[in-house]
C-alpha positions in Angstrom: 22.0 78.4 66.4 18.3 79.2 65.5 17.6 79.0 69.2 20.3 81.5 70.1 18.6 83.9 67.5 15.3 83.5 68.9 16.8 84.3 72.5 18.7 87.4 71.1 15.5 88.3 69.2 13.3 88.2 72.2 15.9 90.2 74.2 15.9 92.9 71.4 12.2 93.2 71.3 12.3 93.7 75.3 14.8 96.3 75.2 13.0 98.2 72.4 9.8 97.9 74.1 11.2 98.9 77.5 12.9 102.1 75.6 9.6 102.8 74.1 7.6 102.5 77.2 9.7 103.6 80.3 8.7 102.0 83.3 6.0 104.2 85.4 7.4 105.5 88.4 5.2 104.4 91.6 2.4 107.2 92.4 2.3 107.7 96.0 -0.7 110.0 95.9 -2.6 107.2 94.2 -1.4 105.0 96.8 -2.9 106.9 99.6 -6.6 106.4 97.8 -5.9 102.8 97.6 -4.4 102.2 100.9 -7.5 104.1 102.6 -9.8 101.8 100.5 -8.1 98.5 100.5 -5.9 98.6 103.8 -7.4 100.7 106.1 -9.8 98.4 107.6 -6.9 96.7 109.3 -3.6 98.7 109.0 -2.9 102.4 110.3 0.3 104.0 109.7 2.6 104.7 112.8 0.9 102.1 115.1 -0.7 98.5 115.0 -4.5 97.9 114.8 -6.0 94.6 113.9 -3.1 94.4 111.6 0.7 95.1 112.0 2.3 98.5 111.7 3.0 98.8 107.8 5.8 101.5 108.4 9.2 100.3 107.0 7.0 97.4 105.4 9.4 97.5 102.2 12.6 97.1 104.4 11.4 94.0 106.2 10.6 92.2 103.3 13.7 91.1 101.5 11.8 89.2 98.7 9.7 92.0 96.9 7.8 89.4 94.5 7.0 87.5 97.7 5.4 90.7 99.1 3.2 91.2 96.0 2.2 87.3 96.3 1.4 88.1 99.9 -0.9 91.1 99.1 -2.7 89.3 96.4 -2.9 85.7 97.5 -1.9 85.2 101.2 -2.5 81.5 101.2 -0.3 81.0 98.4 2.5 83.0 100.2 1.7 81.0 103.4 2.4 77.7 101.7 5.9 78.7 100.7 6.8 78.5 104.4 8.8 81.8 104.2 10.6 82.1 107.8 9.5 86.0 107.9 5.8 85.0 106.8 5.6 82.2 109.5 6.7 84.6 112.2 4.5 87.2 111.0 1.6 84.6 111.1 2.4 83.3 114.5 1.7 86.7 116.1 -1.0 88.0 114.1 -3.0 84.8 112.7 -4.6 84.1 116.3 -5.7 87.6 116.8 -7.0 88.6 113.3 -7.0 85.5 110.9 -5.4 85.2 107.6 -5.3 88.6 105.7 -7.8 88.4 102.9 -6.6 88.5 99.5 -6.5 92.0 97.7 -7.8 92.7 94.3 -4.7 95.0 93.4 -2.4 94.9 90.5 1.5 94.9 90.9 1.5 98.6 89.8 -1.0 99.6 92.6 0.8 97.5 95.1 4.1 99.7 94.0 2.0 102.7 94.6 0.7 101.9 97.9 4.3 100.8 99.0 5.4 104.4 97.7 2.9 106.0 99.6 3.9 104.1 103.0 7.5 104.9 102.5 7.0 108.4 102.1 4.5 108.6 105.0 5.2 111.2 107.7 2.9 111.6 110.9 0.6 114.7 110.4 0.9 117.7 112.2 -1.7 118.3 114.8 -4.7 120.2 113.7 -5.4 123.5 115.4 -9.2 123.7 116.8 -10.9 126.3 114.6 -12.2 129.4 116.1 -14.9 131.8 114.8 -14.3 135.4 115.9 -17.0 137.0 113.7 -20.4 135.4 114.0 -22.3 137.9 111.5 -20.0 137.6 108.4 -17.3 139.7 107.1 -17.6 143.3 108.0 -20.4 142.5 110.7 -20.1 142.6 114.5 -21.1 140.0 117.3 -23.9 140.5 119.9 -21.2 141.1 122.6 -19.5 143.7 120.5 -23.0 145.6 120.2 -23.6 145.4 123.7 -20.1 146.9 124.6 -20.4 149.7 122.0 -23.9 150.6 123.4 -22.6 150.5 126.9 -19.6 152.6 125.9 -22.0 155.4 124.6 -24.2 155.2 127.6 -21.4 155.5 129.9 -20.2 158.8 128.0 -23.7 160.3 127.9 -23.9 159.7 131.9 -20.4 161.3 132.4 -21.2 164.4 130.3 -24.5 164.7 132.2 -22.4 164.3 135.2 -20.1 167.0 134.1 -23.0 169.5 133.2 -24.7 168.6 136.6 -21.5 169.1 138.6 -20.5 172.5 136.8 -24.3 173.6 137.7 -23.8 172.5 141.3 -20.5 174.6 141.4 -22.1 177.7 140.1 -24.8 177.3 142.7 -22.9 177.3 145.5 -20.7 180.1 144.0 -24.1 182.0 144.3 -24.9 181.2 147.6 -21.6 182.2 148.9 -22.0 185.6 147.3 -25.6 185.8 148.7 -23.8 185.5 152.3 -25.6 182.3 153.3 -23.8 180.7 156.3 -21.8 177.7 155.9 -23.9 175.7 157.7 -26.7 176.4 155.2 -24.8 175.8 152.2 -25.9 172.5 150.8 -23.0 169.9 150.2 -21.8 168.9 146.7 -23.8 165.5 146.8 -27.2 167.5 147.7 -26.4 170.1 145.2 -25.9 167.5 142.5 -29.1 165.6 143.6 -31.1 168.9 143.7 -29.8 169.8 140.2 -30.7 166.6 138.8 -34.2 166.7 140.2 -34.6 170.1 139.3 -33.4 169.3 135.3 -36.0 166.4 135.4 -38.9 167.7 137.1 -38.8 171.5 136.0 -36.6 171.9 132.8 -37.3 168.4 131.0 -40.7 167.7 129.4 -41.8 164.4 130.8 -43.0 163.3 127.3 -39.4 163.8 126.1 -38.0 161.8 129.3 -40.4 159.0 128.6 -39.2 159.0 124.8 -35.4 159.1 125.6 -35.6 156.3 128.2 -37.7 154.5 125.9 -35.7 154.9 122.9 -32.6 153.8 124.7 -34.0 150.7 125.8 -35.7 150.1 122.5 -32.3 150.3 120.9 -30.8 147.3 123.2 -34.1 145.5 122.6 -34.0 145.7 119.0 -30.3 144.6 118.9 -31.0 141.8 121.0 -34.0 140.5 118.7 -31.8 141.1 115.8 -29.1 138.9 117.2 -31.4 136.3 118.4 -33.2 136.0 114.9 -29.6 135.6 113.5 -29.0 132.7 115.6 -32.3 131.1 114.8 -31.5 127.4 113.5 -27.7 127.5 114.5 -26.5 124.8 116.2 -22.7 125.8 117.0 -21.7 123.7 120.1 -24.4 121.0 119.5 -23.2 117.7 120.9 -25.8 115.4 121.5 -25.6 111.8 123.1 -25.6 109.0 120.6 -27.4 105.7 120.9 -23.8 104.2 120.5 -20.9 105.8 122.4 -18.6 106.1 119.3 -15.3 108.0 120.1 -13.9 109.7 117.2 -10.8 110.8 119.3 -10.1 107.0 119.7 -10.8 105.8 116.1 -9.9 108.8 114.1 -7.2 109.9 116.7 -5.5 107.4 118.4 -6.0 104.7 115.6 -5.8 107.0 112.8 -8.5 105.7 110.8 -9.2 108.3 107.9 -12.8 110.2 107.8 -13.5 108.7 104.3 -12.8 105.1 105.3 -16.2 105.2 107.3 -17.9 108.1 105.7 -17.7 106.7 102.0 -20.1 109.4 100.2 -18.0 112.5 100.7 -16.0 111.9 97.3 -19.1 110.5 95.5 -22.3 112.4 96.7 -23.5 115.6 98.2 -24.1 113.7 101.4 -21.2 112.3 103.6 -23.6 109.4 104.7 -23.7 107.9 108.3 -21.5 104.6 108.3 -23.3 101.4 108.1 -22.8 98.5 110.7 -21.1 96.5 108.1 -18.1 99.0 108.2 -17.9 98.8 111.9 -17.7 94.9 111.5 -14.7 94.9 109.3 -12.6 95.6 112.5 -15.2 94.6 115.3 -15.2 90.8 114.3 -12.0 90.8 115.9 -11.8 93.8 118.4 -14.7 92.8 120.7 -14.0 94.9 123.7 -13.2 98.5 123.7 -10.5 100.3 126.2 -13.2 102.3 127.8 -16.7 100.7 127.6 -15.6 97.1 127.3 -18.1 95.1 125.5 -21.3 97.3 126.5 -21.2 99.6 123.3 -19.7 97.3 121.0 -22.6 94.7 121.8 -25.0 97.5 120.6 -23.4 97.0 117.1 -23.8 93.5 117.2 -27.4 93.7 118.2 -27.9 96.3 115.3 -26.5 93.9 112.5 -27.5 90.5 114.0 -24.1 89.2 115.1 -23.6 86.6 117.6 -20.1 87.1 118.9 -20.0 83.6 120.6 -20.5 81.7 117.5 -19.4 84.2 115.2 -22.6 83.8 113.0 -25.0 86.4 111.7 -28.6 85.8 112.9 -30.4 87.8 110.2 -32.1 89.7 112.8 -31.2 93.5 112.1 -32.5 96.9 113.6 -31.2 100.4 112.5 -29.0 102.5 114.7 -31.1 105.6 115.4 -27.8 108.0 115.0 -28.8 111.9 116.0 -27.7 114.1 113.2 -25.4 116.9 114.3 -25.0 119.1 111.3 -28.1 120.3 109.8 -28.5 123.0 107.0 -32.0 124.4 106.2 -33.8 122.9 103.2 -33.6 125.8 100.8 -29.8 125.1 101.1 -27.6 123.2 98.5 -24.4 122.0 99.9 -22.5 119.1 98.3 -19.7 117.1 100.2 -18.2 115.9 96.6 -17.9 119.5 95.3 -15.8 120.7 98.3 -13.7 117.6 98.8 -12.9 116.9 95.3 -13.1 120.1 93.3 -12.1 122.3 96.5 -9.5 120.0 97.7 -10.6 120.8 101.3 -10.0 118.5 104.6 -12.9 117.3 106.8 -11.2 119.7 109.5 -12.0 122.9 107.3 -15.6 122.7 108.6 -15.9 119.9 111.1 -12.9 121.0 113.5 -10.2 118.6 114.9 -12.5 115.8 115.3 -9.6 113.4 116.0 -9.7 115.2 119.6 -13.5 114.8 120.2 -14.8 112.1 122.3 -18.3 113.3 121.7 -18.5 115.0 118.2 -20.0 118.7 118.3 -20.7 121.3 115.5 -17.8 123.6 115.7 -18.5 126.0 112.8 -21.2 128.3 112.5 -22.3 126.9 108.9 -24.4 130.2 108.5 -24.6 132.4 105.3 -21.9 134.8 106.2 -19.6 132.2 107.4 -19.8 130.3 104.1 -19.4 133.6 102.2 -16.2 134.5 104.0 -15.0 131.3 103.2 -15.5 131.6 99.4 -13.9 135.0 99.5 -10.8 134.0 101.3 -10.1 130.3 100.0 -7.6 130.2 97.2 -8.8 127.6 94.4 -6.2 124.7 94.1 -5.4 124.7 90.6 -2.3 122.4 90.3 -3.3 118.5 89.6 -7.4 119.7 89.7 -9.0 118.5 86.6 -12.2 120.1 87.5 -10.7 123.6 88.0 -8.3 123.4 85.1 -11.1 122.3 82.5 -14.6 123.6 83.8 -14.0 127.5 84.3 -14.1 129.9 81.5 -12.7 132.7 83.7 -9.0 131.1 83.3 -9.3 131.4 79.5 -10.7 135.1 79.9 -7.9 136.3 82.1 -5.5 134.4 79.7 -6.8 136.2 76.7 -6.5 139.4 78.5 -2.9 138.6 79.7 -1.9 138.0 76.2 -3.4 141.1 74.8 -0.8 143.0 77.2 1.8 140.7 76.5 1.6 139.1 72.9 5.3 138.0 73.0 4.2 135.6 75.6 2.1 133.4 73.6 4.4 130.7 72.8 6.2 131.0 76.3 3.1 131.0 78.6 0.7 128.4 77.8 -2.8 128.4 79.5 -1.9 126.0 82.1 1.2 127.8 83.2 -0.9 130.9 83.5 -3.4 129.8 85.7 -0.9 128.2 88.0 1.7 130.7 88.2 0.4 134.2 87.0 -2.6 134.7 89.2 -4.1 133.3 92.4 -7.9 132.8 92.3 -10.5 132.5 95.2 -13.9 130.6 95.0 -15.5 133.9 94.6 -13.7 134.3 91.3 -15.2 131.1 90.3 -18.6 132.4 90.6 -18.6 131.1 94.5 -20.6 134.2 95.6 -23.5 133.8 93.2 -26.9 133.1 94.8 -28.0 130.2 92.8 -24.7 128.3 93.7 -26.5 127.4 96.9 -30.1 128.6 96.4 -32.2 127.5 93.5 
């Protein structure tokens, strides 16, 4: 009887706890971050890599508890002798070895599985084009040349019309004076004579020199201005690298996330150059590439001091002298963390469709006018953005003005609802055009 009461009490307590603390739904957004941080080295969604394709993994494992065990302790799961695990290891263990244990909780595993279950292939990214190289309201070098050419053509046509009229008048005068047809000058000769007379007899030589020199000076000044604007710009710069690393293969075909290799984008102002250690997460297993065979991968081994024949590290390392592609002047401050975390921007916004680049090149101008245009046009993402919601006085100021005009809405529309639904903000509204943001 006492045992029955004890069991009943335990069940009652469990029910109360469940009612008071409902089970938290899996968070696919958090699962995406966890997947990229823990699983991205061996798995991509949509195709196999050094590990199997994980799309549909939940449906392939009948025992969900065993799946959790497999992720946290593969050796323990292997020891159960489960037929599916045996089949999986028969295919993948000879190629990649036994999966390493992952330091994740059951709740985090559920988040990862939710992300995988809701994953869909990304839409193709269009290459970014830059039509205006001089910033908003400016014109390009080619447009300047076109405008001046049209003006010059109009002036030539007007001059030709004036001279043609004068030639016609001279011909009429010659006819009135009774000159024979043979002696009457032809229209081309009349035009040439009139032009010669205009330049030699009627136009001041000094004025002629100033006119021609002025026109040439305009073209020269515009050309110098545009060339000065382009100083330091490297749009289209695509240098050869010491190791032929194909972003088209890694980021495109294999779908490796940018932040898996460039780990600093969410943590610092610099995206950082990936270390050879990150390369070795895959290339201890993948020792030959589809295009260059072992030639380029062997350069990674030489840099990190790895003997592929024995699988041991020699300790003899040397740096890979990568060539920097995207450069900003020393007086410009730019933070990747600010743009990726607070701005919620994708890498493609500035770097173009890297997934299609065999050799990475600078796609965007990266000049001040280009940045200012982006700050003027880019809408700030407010929803689920802690930085934007909590660190901008402009929201509270606008909200106060809104309540002054709509006092009856005070209880109905809270600050969070206002900034998400009542006004669209751009980066410029957040002070994104202030000089000291980038120059200080």
